[in-house]
C-alpha positions in Angstrom: -17.8 -36.6 -4.4 -16.3 -34.2 -6.5 -16.6 -30.3 -6.2 -17.3 -28.2 -8.8 -15.1 -24.6 -9.4 -18.5 -22.1 -9.1 -16.4 -19.2 -9.7 -16.9 -17.8 -13.0 -13.5 -17.7 -14.6 -14.3 -14.6 -17.0 -14.3 -12.5 -13.5 -10.8 -13.3 -12.9 -8.0 -11.4 -15.3 -6.7 -14.0 -18.3 -3.1 -13.0 -16.7 0.1 -15.1 -15.5 0.4 -15.5 -11.8 3.3 -17.3 -9.5 2.2 -19.9 -7.0 4.5 -21.9 -4.9 7.5 -22.1 -7.5 5.4 -21.9 -11.0 4.2 -19.4 -13.1 0.7 -20.1 -14.6 -2.7 -18.9 -15.5 -4.2 -16.6 -12.6 -7.7 -18.4 -13.4 -6.1 -21.8 -12.5 -4.4 -21.0 -9.4 -5.5 -23.0 -6.5 -4.5 -23.5 -2.7 -5.8 -25.8 -0.2 -8.5 -25.0 1.9 -6.6 -25.7 5.1 -3.7 -23.1 4.1 -3.6 -20.8 7.3 -3.7 -17.9 5.1 -7.3 -19.0 4.3 -8.4 -20.1 7.4 -6.8 -17.6 9.6 -5.1 -14.8 7.7 -2.0 -16.1 8.8 0.3 -14.2 6.1 1.8 -11.0 4.9 2.0 -9.1 1.9 3.6 -6.5 -0.4 2.4 -4.2 -2.8 5.4 -3.0 -5.1 4.8 -0.4 -8.0 6.4 -1.1 -11.3 7.4 2.1 -13.3 8.7 1.4 -16.8 9.3 -2.0 -15.8 11.1 -1.6 -13.0 10.4 -2.3 -9.2 10.4 1.1 -7.2 11.9 1.4 -3.7 12.1 -2.5 -4.2 14.8 -2.8 -1.3 12.6 -1.0 1.4 9.8 -3.3 0.2 11.9 -6.3 1.0 12.8 -5.1 4.4 9.5 -4.2 5.5 8.6 -8.0 4.1 11.5 -9.4 6.2 10.2 -7.5 9.4 6.8 -8.6 8.7 7.6 -12.3 8.3 10.0 -12.2 11.5 7.1 -11.0 13.6 4.9 -13.9 12.3 8.0 -16.4 12.5 7.8 -17.6 8.8 11.0 -17.9 7.4 11.7 -15.9 4.1 11.4 -18.2 1.3 13.7 -16.3 -1.1 16.6 -14.0 -0.9 16.0 -10.4 -2.3 17.7 -11.2 -5.4 15.6 -14.2 -5.8 12.4 -11.7 -5.2 13.6 -9.3 -7.4 14.1 -12.0 -10.3 10.6 -13.3 -9.7 9.1 -9.8 -10.0 10.9 -9.2 -13.0 9.5 -12.4 -14.6 6.2 -11.6 -13.3 6.1 -8.0 -14.8 7.5 -9.5 -18.2 4.7 -11.9 -18.4 2.2 -9.2 -17.6 3.6 -6.7 -20.0 3.4 -9.5 -22.8 0.1 -10.6 -22.0 -1.3 -6.7 -22.0 0.6 -6.2 -25.5 2.7 -3.7 -23.8 6.4 -2.7 -24.2 8.1 -3.6 -20.9 10.1 -0.3 -20.5 6.6 1.5 -21.0 4.6 -0.9 -18.5 3.2 0.6 -15.3 2.1 -2.2 -13.0 1.4 -3.2 -9.3 2.7 -6.3 -8.1 1.1 -8.3 -5.1 3.3 -10.5 -3.2 1.4 -12.7 -0.5 3.3 -15.4 2.0 1.1 -17.4 4.0 2.4 -20.0 6.7 1.0 -22.7 4.9 -1.3 -25.7 4.9 -1.7 -27.5 8.3 -4.8 -29.1 10.4 -6.8 -26.0 11.6 -5.4 -25.3 15.2 -4.8 -21.7 16.3 -1.1 -22.1 17.8 1.4 -21.5 15.1 2.9 -24.4 13.2 6.2 -23.5 12.8 7.3 -26.5 10.4 4.9 -26.0 7.7 6.1 -25.0 4.2 5.0 -21.2 3.3 2.6 -20.9 0.5 3.8 -17.8 -1.8 1.7 -15.9 -4.4 2.2 -13.1 -6.8 0.1 -11.6 -9.1 0.6 -8.6 -11.3 -2.2 -5.9 -11.8 -2.1 -2.5 -14.2 -1.2 0.4 -12.1 -4.2 3.1 -12.4 -2.7 6.4 -11.7 -4.9 8.9 -10.5 -6.8 11.1 -12.6 -5.3 14.6 -13.5 -8.6 16.2 -12.5 -8.6 14.4 -9.2 -5.2 15.6 -8.4 -5.9 19.0 -9.4 -8.8 19.2 -6.9 -7.9 17.0 -3.9 -10.2 14.1 -2.6 -12.5 14.1 0.1 -12.1 11.9 3.4 -13.8 10.9 6.7 -13.0 10.4 10.0 -13.4 7.4 12.5 -12.0 5.9 15.4 -9.1 3.3 15.1 -10.7 0.1 15.9 -8.3 -2.4 14.8 -5.6 -4.3 16.8 -2.3 -3.1 18.2 -0.1 -5.0 15.8 -0.9 -2.6 12.8 3.0 -2.4 11.9 2.7 -5.8 10.5 1.6 -5.8 6.8 -0.9 -8.8 7.6 -3.3 -10.3 5.2 -5.7 -10.3 8.1 -7.3 -7.0 6.8 -11.0 -7.3 8.1 -10.4 -3.9 10.2 -9.0 -2.4 7.1 -12.1 -3.4 5.1 -14.4 -2.0 7.5 -12.6 1.0 7.8 -12.4 1.6 4.2 -16.3 0.6 3.8 -17.0 3.8 6.0 -15.7 6.1 3.4 -17.0 4.2 0.3 -20.4 4.2 1.9 -20.3 7.9 1.6 -18.3 8.4 -1.7 -15.1 9.4 -0.1 -11.7 8.3 -1.1 -10.3 7.5 2.4 -11.1 7.0 6.2 -8.6 9.0 8.3 -8.6 7.2 11.8 -7.8 8.2 15.4 -6.7 6.2 18.5 -8.3 8.4 20.9 -7.4 11.9 20.2 -4.3 11.0 18.1 -4.0 10.6 14.3 -2.8 7.0 13.4 -3.4 6.1 9.7 -6.0 5.6 7.0 -7.5 2.5 6.1 -4.9 2.1 3.3 -2.8 5.1 3.3 -0.5 7.0 5.6 -1.5 10.3 6.5 0.4 13.5 6.7 -0.4 17.3 7.7 1.6 20.2 6.8 1.4 23.2 9.2 3.4 26.6 8.6 5.4 24.8 6.1 6.6 21.7 8.1 5.6 18.2 7.1 4.4 16.4 9.9 3.7 12.6 10.2 2.9 10.2 13.4 5.9 8.5 14.8 6.8 4.8 13.4 5.6 2.5 16.0 3.1 -0.6 16.3 -0.1 1.4 16.0 0.5 2.2 12.4 1.8 0.6 9.1 5.2 2.1 8.1 4.4 3.0 4.4 7.4 2.8 2.1 6.8 6.3 1.4 7.6 7.2 4.9 11.3 7.2 3.9 10.8 8.7 0.5 8.8 11.8 1.6 11.5 12.2 4.3 14.0 12.1 1.6 11.9 14.4 -0.7 11.7 17.1 2.1 15.3 16.8 2.7 16.0 17.4 -1.1 13.5 20.1 -1.3 14.5 21.7 2.0 11.2 21.2 3.6 11.1 20.9 7.3 10.1 17.3 8.5 9.1 16.0 11.8 7.8 13.0 13.2 5.6 13.1 16.5 2.1 12.6 17.8 -0.5 14.4 16.1 -4.0 15.7 17.6 -7.3 15.4 15.7 -7.4 19.6 16.5 -4.3 19.7 14.4 -5.6 17.6 11.3 -8.6 19.4 11.2 -6.6 22.7 11.5 -3.8 21.9 9.3 -2.9 24.1 6.4 -2.5 21.0 4.4 -3.4 17.0 4.8 -1.8 14.5 2.5 -2.3 10.6 1.9 0.4 8.4 0.5 0.5 4.9 -0.6 1.9 2.7 -3.5 -1.2 3.2 -5.4 -1.9 6.7 -4.6 1.5 7.9 -4.3 0.9 11.3 -2.5 -2.3 13.4 -3.0 -3.8 16.0 -1.2 -6.9 15.9 0.8 -9.5 18.7 0.2 -12.1 17.9 2.7 -12.7 15.8 6.1 -15.9 15.1 7.2 -17.4 17.9 4.6 -14.9 20.5 6.1 -12.5 22.1 4.0 -8.8 21.7 4.8 -6.5 24.7 4.8 -9.6 26.7 5.9 -7.3 29.5 7.0 -5.2 29.5 4.1 -5.7 31.2 0.6 -6.2 27.8 -0.7 -9.0 26.3 1.4 -10.1 23.1 -0.2 -7.5 22.8 -2.6 -3.8 21.3 -3.1 -1.4 23.7 -1.4 2.1 24.3 -2.2 3.8 21.6 0.1 1.9 18.9 -1.6 2.7 20.4 -5.1 6.4 20.4 -4.5 6.3 16.8 -2.9 4.3 15.4 -5.9 6.7 17.1 -8.3 9.5 15.7 -6.4 8.1 12.4 -6.4 7.7 11.9 -10.0 11.4 12.9 -10.2 12.3 10.2 -7.9 10.4 7.7 -10.1 12.0 9.0 -13.2 15.6 8.9 -11.8 15.1 5.2 -10.2 13.1 3.8 -12.9 13.3 5.3 -16.1 15.5 3.7 -18.9 18.6 5.4 -19.8 18.2 7.2 -23.5 
C-alpha cells in the first residue's frame, strides 16, 4: 500500500522552510503522523516580525520561547545565537525567492517546536527528539485607511484553559474565539473571564482612561505579548502613565480608548465593540485617540531605530 499526497501543492507557497536541521521547499516538507504536535498539539511556537531584514525584539521572543518550552519540559534545541542565525538564513532565502533586497524585506517568521515523534500516549515522552519547523511569510501591514478609522471588535466570555501564558500550538480555543468575530466581519474577539478583561483571540488588549494606559496583569490567564514590554517602554519614553491591573468589563466599554497589539497588528485602535463606539464620552467617539497616535508613532520609531540599516 502507498499513500498519495492529496494536498494540491499549488495551495502552498513556493518558498523555502526549515525542518529538522535542513532548509528545503515548503511544498515538500513532511513530518510523521505520530508527531505529538500533530496528534496532541504538544508544542510551542513564536512569531517574529522582520523589518528591513532584521528580527524585531528577538531576545524577548527567545525569552518567551524558553519559558514556554520549560513549561512543557521540552529542551530548547538551539541557543539564542543559533536561532538568530537560522532566522537570518530563512529571511534571506525568503527575500531572494520574493525578489527583494533583504534590507527592504518585511516578513513574519513562524517558529514551531513540538515534542517530536512517539507512540500515541497522553503522558509526556521526555526522551523524544523535538521537531523543529520554521517558515517565512510576507508581513502585511494594516492598510492606512483602517489605521485611520480603527477596527471593529466583539466581546465574548473567555472559555479557554488556564495555561494561556504558554504560547502553545494547541490553538483550538483561539480558533473558536476568532471565528466569533470573523462570523460578523469584525477584526477581533475581546474576551473576559467573568467580569475581568483577559485578552483577544490573538492580540493583547489595552485601555486608556484619563491619559493613562492600562493592561491586565501578566499571569497564567493571558499570553504576555512581546508588545507588553515594548508599550511600557514607549509609555516611559513618551511620559504616558502606565499601569497593569485587573480591568472590568465596564471599564473597557467606558474607556477613552481601546487598543489591540500583536506582532502582525503592531498597535491599532478599536473603534467599536459589539456595535458600541469606543470613547463615547470623548471628543473622538469611534475614532483613534491621541494616546494611540502617540504610541503608534513611537512604535514606528522603535522599529526604525532597532532594524533600519545605517545610511
